[in-house]
Each structure stands twice: as C-alpha cells, then as structure tokens.
DSSP file (Angstrom, degrees, kcal/mol; ACC not computed):
  #  RESIDUE AA STRUCTURE BP1 BP2  ACC     N-H-->O    O-->H-N    N-H-->O    O-->H-N    TCO  KAPPA ALPHA  PHI   PSI    X-CA   Y-CA   Z-CA
    1    1 A M              0   0    0      0, 0.0     2,-0.4     0, 0.0     0, 0.0   0.000 360.0 360.0 360.0 132.3    0.0    0.0    0.0
    2    2 A T        -     0   0    0      2,-0.0     2,-0.6     0, 0.0     0, 0.0  -0.945 360.0-152.4-119.8 135.7    1.4    3.4   -1.0
    3    3 A I        -     0   0    0     -2,-0.4     2,-0.6     2,-0.0     0, 0.0  -0.935  11.6-155.0-107.2 118.8    0.3    6.7    0.4
    4    4 A A        -     0   0    0     -2,-0.6     2,-0.5     2,-0.0    -2,-0.0  -0.842  10.0-168.9 -95.7 121.3    0.8    9.5   -2.1
    5    5 A L        -     0   0    0     -2,-0.6     2,-0.5     2,-0.0    -2,-0.0  -0.941  10.8-146.8-111.6 127.5    1.2   12.9   -0.4
    6    6 A E        -     0   0    0     -2,-0.5     2,-0.6     2,-0.0    -2,-0.0  -0.816   8.1-163.6 -95.2 129.2    1.1   16.0   -2.5
    7    7 A H        +     0   0    0     -2,-0.5    -2,-0.0     1,-0.1     7,-0.0  -0.940  10.9 178.0-112.9 109.9    3.3   18.9   -1.4
    8    8 A H  S    S+     0   0    0     -2,-0.6    -1,-0.1     1,-0.2    -2,-0.0   0.825  73.3  21.2 -82.0 -32.4    2.3   22.1   -3.0
    9    9 A T  S >  S-     0   0    0      1,-0.1     3,-1.6     0, 0.0    -1,-0.2  -0.944  79.3-117.7-132.6 156.2    4.8   24.2   -1.2
   10   10 A P  T 3  S+     0   0    0      0, 0.0    -1,-0.1     0, 0.0    -2,-0.0   0.735 112.5  60.6 -64.6 -19.8    8.1   23.3    0.5
   11   11 A Q  T 3  S+     0   0    0      2,-0.1     2,-0.1    -4,-0.0    -4,-0.0   0.478  75.8 119.9 -86.0  -2.0    6.6   24.6    3.9
   12   12 A T    <   -     0   0    0     -3,-1.6     2,-0.4     1,-0.0    -5,-0.0  -0.427  45.3-165.4 -68.1 133.7    3.8   22.0    3.9
   13   13 A F        -     0   0    0     -2,-0.1     2,-0.5     2,-0.0    -2,-0.1  -0.985   5.0-163.4-123.1 128.3    3.8   19.7    6.9
   14   14 A V        -     0   0    0     -2,-0.4     2,-0.8    -9,-0.0     3,-0.1  -0.951   5.1-158.0-114.2 121.1    1.8   16.6    7.0
   15   15 A D    >   -     0   0    0     -2,-0.5     3,-1.1     1,-0.2    -2,-0.0  -0.856   4.4-170.3 -98.7 106.0    1.2   15.0   10.4
   16   16 A L  T 3  S+     0   0    0     -2,-0.8    -1,-0.2     1,-0.2    -2,-0.0   0.709  85.3  50.9 -69.1 -19.7    0.4   11.3    9.7
   17   17 A Y  T 3  S+     0   0    0     -3,-0.1    -1,-0.2     2,-0.1     2,-0.1   0.420  81.1 117.1 -99.3   1.0   -0.6   10.7   13.4
   18   18 A A    <   -     0   0    0     -3,-1.1     2,-0.4     1,-0.0    -4,-0.0  -0.444  48.7-158.7 -70.5 142.1   -3.0   13.7   13.7
   19   19 A A        -     0   0    0     -2,-0.1    -2,-0.1     5,-0.0     3,-0.0  -0.912  24.9-107.5-121.5 149.0   -6.6   12.8   14.4
   20   20 A D    >>  -     0   0    0     -2,-0.4     4,-1.5     1,-0.2     3,-1.2  -0.633  26.1-140.0 -72.2 122.4   -9.7   14.8   13.8
   21   21 A P  H 3> S+     0   0    0      0, 0.0     4,-0.8     0, 0.0    -1,-0.2   0.817 101.5  58.3 -56.3 -30.6  -10.9   15.9   17.3
   22   22 A A  H 34 S+     0   0    0      1,-0.2     3,-0.2     2,-0.2    -2,-0.0   0.846 106.7  48.3 -68.5 -31.1  -14.5   15.2   16.3
   23   23 A D  H <4 S+     0   0    0     -3,-1.2    -1,-0.2     1,-0.2    -4,-0.0   0.825 116.9  40.1 -76.3 -31.6  -13.6   11.6   15.6
   24   24 A S  H  < S+     0   0    0     -4,-1.5    -1,-0.2     2,-0.1    -2,-0.2   0.413  85.4 118.3-101.1   2.4  -11.8   10.9   18.8
   25   25 A A     <  -     0   0    0     -4,-0.8    -5,-0.0    -5,-0.2    -3,-0.0  -0.446  66.1-120.1 -72.5 141.6  -14.0   12.8   21.2
   26   26 A W        -     0   0    0     -2,-0.1    -1,-0.1     1,-0.1     3,-0.1  -0.537  32.1-108.2 -75.1 143.9  -15.7   10.8   24.0
   27   27 A P        -     0   0    0      0, 0.0    -1,-0.1     0, 0.0     2,-0.0  -0.427  45.3 -91.7 -68.6 151.0  -19.4   10.9   24.0
   28   28 A P        -     0   0    0      0, 0.0     2,-0.1     0, 0.0     3,-0.1  -0.336  44.9-109.9 -64.9 144.9  -20.9   12.9   26.8
   29   29 A A        -     0   0    0      1,-0.1     5,-0.1    -3,-0.1     2,-0.0  -0.416  33.6-104.5 -73.7 148.7  -21.7   10.9   30.0
   30   30 A A    >>  -     0   0    0      1,-0.1     3,-1.1    -2,-0.1     4,-0.6  -0.346  33.4-109.5 -67.4 156.2  -25.3   10.3   30.9
   31   31 A A  G >4 S+     0   0    0      1,-0.3     3,-0.9     2,-0.2    -1,-0.1   0.859 118.5  51.5 -59.3 -38.0  -26.6   12.5   33.7
   32   32 A W  G >4 S+     0   0    0      1,-0.2     3,-0.6     2,-0.1    -1,-0.3   0.698 104.5  58.2 -74.6 -17.6  -26.8    9.5   36.1
   33   33 A Q  G <4 S+     0   0    0     -3,-1.1    -1,-0.2     1,-0.2    -2,-0.2   0.583  89.3  74.4 -84.6 -10.0  -23.2    8.5   35.4
   34   34 A D  G << S+     0   0    0     -3,-0.9     2,-0.4    -4,-0.6    -1,-0.2   0.446  79.8  87.0 -84.2   1.3  -21.9   11.8   36.5
   35   35 A V  S <  S-     0   0    0     -3,-0.6     2,-0.2    -4,-0.1    -3,-0.0  -0.861  76.2-128.0-106.5 132.5  -22.4   11.1   40.2
   36   36 A D        -     0   0    0     -2,-0.4     2,-0.6     1,-0.0    -2,-0.1  -0.530  17.5-145.4 -73.7 142.6  -19.8    9.3   42.3
   37   37 A H        -     0   0    0     -2,-0.2     2,-0.2     0, 0.0    -1,-0.0  -0.950  12.1-149.3-112.4 117.0  -21.0    6.4   44.3
   38   38 A L        -     0   0    0     -2,-0.6     0, 0.0     1,-0.1     0, 0.0  -0.524  22.1-108.7 -82.7 150.0  -19.3    5.9   47.7
   39   39 A L        -     0   0    0     -2,-0.2    -1,-0.1     1,-0.1     0, 0.0  -0.484  38.8-105.2 -73.0 147.7  -18.9    2.5   49.2
   40   40 A P        -     0   0    0      0, 0.0    -1,-0.1     0, 0.0     3,-0.1  -0.383  44.7 -92.7 -69.2 153.5  -21.1    1.7   52.2
   41   41 A P        -     0   0    0      0, 0.0    -3,-0.0     0, 0.0     2,-0.0  -0.305  53.2 -90.1 -63.2 152.2  -19.4    1.7   55.6
   42   42 A P        -     0   0    0      0, 0.0     3,-0.1     0, 0.0     5,-0.0  -0.308  33.5-128.2 -65.9 147.7  -18.1   -1.7   56.7
   43   43 A N    >   -     0   0    0      1,-0.1     3,-2.0    -3,-0.1     4,-0.3  -0.867   9.3-151.2 -96.6 114.2  -20.4   -3.9   58.8
   44   44 A P  G >  S+     0   0    0      0, 0.0     3,-1.1     0, 0.0    -1,-0.1   0.789  94.9  62.7 -57.0 -27.4  -18.6   -4.9   62.0
   45   45 A A  G 3  S+     0   0    0      1,-0.2    -2,-0.0    -3,-0.1     0, 0.0   0.734 100.5  53.8 -70.2 -20.2  -20.7   -8.2   62.0
   46   46 A E  G <  S+     0   0    0     -3,-2.0    -1,-0.2     2,-0.1     2,-0.0   0.413  82.1 118.6 -94.3   1.5  -19.1   -9.2   58.7
   47   47 A R  S <  S-     0   0    0     -3,-1.1     2,-0.3    -4,-0.3     0, 0.0  -0.350  70.1-111.9 -68.6 148.0  -15.5   -8.8   59.9
   48   48 A L        -     0   0    0      1,-0.1     2,-1.2     2,-0.1    -1,-0.1  -0.580  18.2-134.0 -77.5 141.3  -13.3  -11.9   59.9
   49   49 A S        +     0   0    0     -2,-0.3     2,-0.5     2,-0.0    -1,-0.1  -0.515  54.6 139.3 -96.2  67.1  -12.3  -13.1   63.3
   50   50 A V        -     0   0    0     -2,-1.2     2,-0.4     2,-0.0    -2,-0.1  -0.947  43.1-144.1-113.3 125.6   -8.6  -13.6   62.5
   51   51 A L        -     0   0    0     -2,-0.5     2,-0.4     1,-0.0    -2,-0.0  -0.709  10.5-140.2 -89.6 138.7   -6.0  -12.6   65.1
   52   52 A I        -     0   0    0     -2,-0.4     5,-0.1     1,-0.0    -2,-0.0  -0.827  25.8-109.1 -98.6 135.3   -2.8  -11.1   63.9
   53   53 A D    >>  -     0   0    0     -2,-0.4     4,-2.3     1,-0.1     3,-0.6  -0.340  26.1-122.6 -58.3 138.4    0.4  -12.1   65.7
   54   54 A P  H 3> S+     0   0    0      0, 0.0     4,-2.8     0, 0.0     5,-0.2   0.853 113.2  57.2 -54.5 -35.7    1.8   -9.2   67.8
   55   55 A R  H 3> S+     0   0    0      1,-0.2     4,-2.2     2,-0.2     5,-0.1   0.912 108.3  46.1 -62.2 -40.9    5.1   -9.4   65.9
   56   56 A D  H <> S+     0   0    0     -3,-0.6     4,-2.7     2,-0.2     5,-0.2   0.877 111.0  52.8 -68.5 -37.4    3.2   -8.9   62.6
   57   57 A Q  H  X S+     0   0    0     -4,-2.3     4,-2.5     2,-0.2    -2,-0.2   0.929 110.6  47.4 -61.3 -44.8    1.2   -6.0   64.2
   58   58 A H  H  X S+     0   0    0     -4,-2.8     4,-2.6     2,-0.2    -2,-0.2   0.916 112.0  50.5 -61.9 -43.1    4.4   -4.4   65.2
   59   59 A R  H  X S+     0   0    0     -4,-2.2     4,-2.3     1,-0.2    -2,-0.2   0.929 112.8  45.2 -62.5 -46.2    6.0   -4.9   61.8
   60   60 A L  H  X S+     0   0    0     -4,-2.7     4,-2.4     1,-0.2    -1,-0.2   0.898 113.0  50.9 -64.5 -39.9    2.9   -3.4   60.0
   61   61 A A  H  X S+     0   0    0     -4,-2.5     4,-2.7    -5,-0.2    -2,-0.2   0.890 110.3  49.4 -65.6 -38.9    2.8   -0.5   62.5
   62   62 A L  H  X S+     0   0    0     -4,-2.6     4,-2.7     2,-0.2     5,-0.2   0.912 110.3  50.5 -66.8 -41.3    6.5    0.3   61.9
   63   63 A H  H  X S+     0   0    0     -4,-2.3     4,-2.3    -5,-0.2    -2,-0.2   0.938 113.7  45.7 -58.7 -46.2    6.1    0.2   58.1
   64   64 A A  H  X S+     0   0    0     -4,-2.4     4,-2.6     2,-0.2    -2,-0.2   0.911 113.6  48.4 -64.6 -43.0    3.2    2.6   58.5
   65   65 A A  H  X S+     0   0    0     -4,-2.7     4,-1.7     2,-0.2    -2,-0.2   0.904 112.7  48.1 -65.9 -41.2    5.0    4.9   60.9
   66   66 A L  H  <>S+     0   0    0     -4,-2.7     5,-3.0     2,-0.2     4,-0.2   0.925 113.6  46.9 -64.2 -43.7    8.1    5.0   58.7
   67   67 A T  H ><5S+     0   0    0     -4,-2.3     3,-1.4    -5,-0.2    -2,-0.2   0.907 111.4  50.8 -65.7 -41.4    6.1    5.7   55.6
   68   68 A A  H 3<5S+     0   0    0     -4,-2.6    -1,-0.2     1,-0.3    -2,-0.2   0.814 107.1  55.3 -65.0 -29.8    4.1    8.5   57.3
   69   69 A A  T 3<5S-     0   0    0     -4,-1.7    -1,-0.3    -5,-0.2    -2,-0.2   0.463 124.3-104.9 -81.7  -0.6    7.4   10.0   58.5
   70   70 A G  T < 5S+     0   0    0     -3,-1.4    -3,-0.2    -4,-0.2    -2,-0.1   0.686  92.1 111.8  86.5  18.2    8.6   10.2   54.9
   71   71 A I      < -     0   0    0     -5,-3.0    -2,-0.1    -6,-0.2    -3,-0.1  -0.698  52.1-163.7-122.4  76.0   11.0    7.3   55.2
   72   72 A P        -     0   0    0      0, 0.0    -8,-0.1     0, 0.0     2,-0.1  -0.428  27.8-112.5 -65.0 130.0    9.5    4.5   53.1
   73   73 A P        -     0   0    0      0, 0.0     5,-0.0     0, 0.0   -10,-0.0  -0.351  27.7-141.9 -64.8 137.9   11.2    1.2   54.0
   74   74 A L    >   -     0   0    0      1,-0.1     3,-1.9    -2,-0.1     4,-0.3  -0.575  26.9-105.8 -92.1 161.2   13.4   -0.3   51.3
   75   75 A P  G >  S+     0   0    0      0, 0.0     3,-1.4     0, 0.0     4,-0.2   0.852 121.4  57.2 -57.0 -34.2   13.5   -4.1   50.7
   76   76 A E  G 3  S+     0   0    0      1,-0.3     3,-0.4     2,-0.1     4,-0.3   0.598  95.7  66.4 -75.0  -7.8   16.9   -4.2   52.4
   77   77 A D  G <> S+     0   0    0     -3,-1.9     4,-2.4     1,-0.2    -1,-0.3   0.494  74.2  93.8 -84.5  -4.6   15.4   -2.7   55.6
   78   78 A R  H <> S+     0   0    0     -3,-1.4     4,-2.6    -4,-0.3     5,-0.2   0.882  80.7  51.8 -60.3 -41.7   13.3   -5.8   56.1
   79   79 A D  H  > S+     0   0    0     -3,-0.4     4,-2.2    -4,-0.2    -1,-0.2   0.919 111.1  47.7 -61.5 -43.3   15.8   -7.5   58.4
   80   80 A A  H  > S+     0   0    0     -4,-0.3     4,-2.3     2,-0.2    -1,-0.2   0.916 113.0  47.9 -64.5 -42.7   16.0   -4.5   60.7
   81   81 A I  H  X S+     0   0    0     -4,-2.4     4,-1.9     1,-0.2    -2,-0.2   0.890 110.4  52.4 -66.4 -38.3   12.2   -4.1   60.8
   82   82 A D  H  X S+     0   0    0     -4,-2.6     4,-0.7    -5,-0.2    -1,-0.2   0.904 110.4  48.1 -63.1 -40.1   11.8   -7.8   61.6
   83   83 A Q  H >< S+     0   0    0     -4,-2.2     3,-0.6     1,-0.2     4,-0.5   0.896 112.6  48.1 -67.1 -39.5   14.3   -7.5   64.5
   84   84 A L  H >< S+     0   0    0     -4,-2.3     3,-0.8     1,-0.2    -1,-0.2   0.814 104.4  61.4 -69.3 -29.2   12.6   -4.4   65.8
   85   85 A S  H 3< S+     0   0    0     -4,-1.9    -1,-0.2     1,-0.2   -27,-0.2   0.722  95.6  61.0 -70.5 -20.8    9.2   -6.1   65.6
   86   86 A V  T << S+     0   0    0     -4,-0.7    -1,-0.2    -3,-0.6    -2,-0.2   0.729  85.4  98.1 -76.8 -22.1   10.4   -8.8   68.1
   87   87 A L  S <  S-     0   0    0     -3,-0.8     5,-0.1    -4,-0.5   -29,-0.1  -0.192  90.2 -81.1 -65.1 159.3   10.9   -6.2   70.8
   88   88 A P    >>  -     0   0    0      0, 0.0     4,-2.0     0, 0.0     3,-0.5  -0.099  41.2-106.6 -59.5 160.4    8.1   -5.6   73.4
   89   89 A S  H 3> S+     0   0    0      1,-0.2     4,-2.7     2,-0.2     5,-0.2   0.833 117.2  59.3 -58.3 -36.3    5.1   -3.5   72.6
   90   90 A S  H 3> S+     0   0    0      1,-0.2     4,-1.9     2,-0.2    -1,-0.2   0.894 107.7  45.5 -63.7 -38.8    6.3   -0.6   74.8
   91   91 A I  H <> S+     0   0    0     -3,-0.5     4,-2.5     2,-0.2    -1,-0.2   0.902 112.4  51.3 -70.3 -40.4    9.5   -0.3   72.7
   92   92 A N  H  X S+     0   0    0     -4,-2.0     4,-2.2     1,-0.2    -2,-0.2   0.908 109.7  50.1 -62.1 -41.4    7.5   -0.5   69.5
   93   93 A T  H  X S+     0   0    0     -4,-2.7     4,-2.2     1,-0.2    -1,-0.2   0.892 110.0  51.0 -63.1 -40.1    5.1    2.2   70.7
   94   94 A T  H  X S+     0   0    0     -4,-1.9     4,-2.4     2,-0.2    -2,-0.2   0.915 108.9  50.6 -64.2 -43.7    8.1    4.4   71.6
   95   95 A L  H  X S+     0   0    0     -4,-2.5     4,-2.3     1,-0.2    -2,-0.2   0.914 111.0  48.8 -59.7 -43.2    9.7    4.0   68.2
   96   96 A Q  H  X S+     0   0    0     -4,-2.2     4,-2.3     1,-0.2    -1,-0.2   0.892 109.9  51.7 -64.8 -38.9    6.4    4.9   66.5
   97   97 A R  H  X S+     0   0    0     -4,-2.2     4,-1.7     2,-0.2    -2,-0.2   0.909 109.7  49.7 -63.9 -41.8    6.1    8.0   68.7
   98   98 A W  H  X S+     0   0    0     -4,-2.4     4,-0.8     1,-0.2    -2,-0.2   0.918 112.2  47.6 -61.7 -43.5    9.6    9.1   67.8
   99   99 A L  H >X S+     0   0    0     -4,-2.3     4,-0.8     1,-0.2     3,-0.6   0.871 107.7  56.4 -66.8 -35.5    8.8    8.6   64.1
  100  100 A L  H >< S+     0   0    0     -4,-2.3     3,-0.5     1,-0.2    -1,-0.2   0.878 106.4  50.1 -62.2 -37.3    5.6   10.5   64.5
  101  101 A H  H 3< S+     0   0    0     -4,-1.7    -1,-0.2     1,-0.2    -2,-0.2   0.638 103.6  59.8 -79.0 -13.7    7.4   13.5   65.9
  102  102 A T  H <<        0   0    0     -4,-0.8    -1,-0.2    -3,-0.6    -2,-0.2   0.702 360.0 360.0 -83.7 -18.4    9.9   13.5   63.0
  103  103 A A    <<        0   0    0     -4,-0.8    -1,-0.2    -3,-0.5    -2,-0.1   0.489 360.0 360.0 -76.9 360.0    7.2   14.0   60.4
C-alpha cells in the first residue's frame, strides 16, 4: 500500500498521526453516570475473626510509621524491621512515637 502525499509548497507539513478531534472525542456521559458512588461503611458483624500475631502487628505499624514520617522502608530494611518487631510493645510504641514527631 502506498500513500501519495502532494506537497504544493516546501513549507507544507503533514502529520500522519494527527486525528480529527471530532472523531476521537468521547461521547458525553449520561446524567446518572456523572455522580460518584461511595462504598457503604463496613459492617462490623461481617469482619473476619482472625487474630494477627503481635510481631506482625508491630511490623505493620513500623512500616506505616516510617512511611508516614517520609521514610519509606526499602527491601533491604526488612531484616532491621523484623528485628525491631520482636521487641516488646512498649518499645515498638516508643519507636512509633519518635517517628511521628519527625514528620
């Protein structure tokens, strides 16, 4: 297939990727589609009764505190966070408080 382009003047520019805006325009949304639908609040009766190990709770809390403080944990930080997660809850709470005050 050959496309023959005629150039009447040396300044003519042909954009092969240009599209007609009328062809590529999205159709207008229906009036009922223009409203955001929020999710219903969670039902406490439907929650799963799964207990999380305190060590995992500490690890998740440290990840959240570090990220909130602007220090997102890197993959190589995992060993350090795992070691800190083994410490008692009072020490974990203190670490989180320190991180909270750095943000």
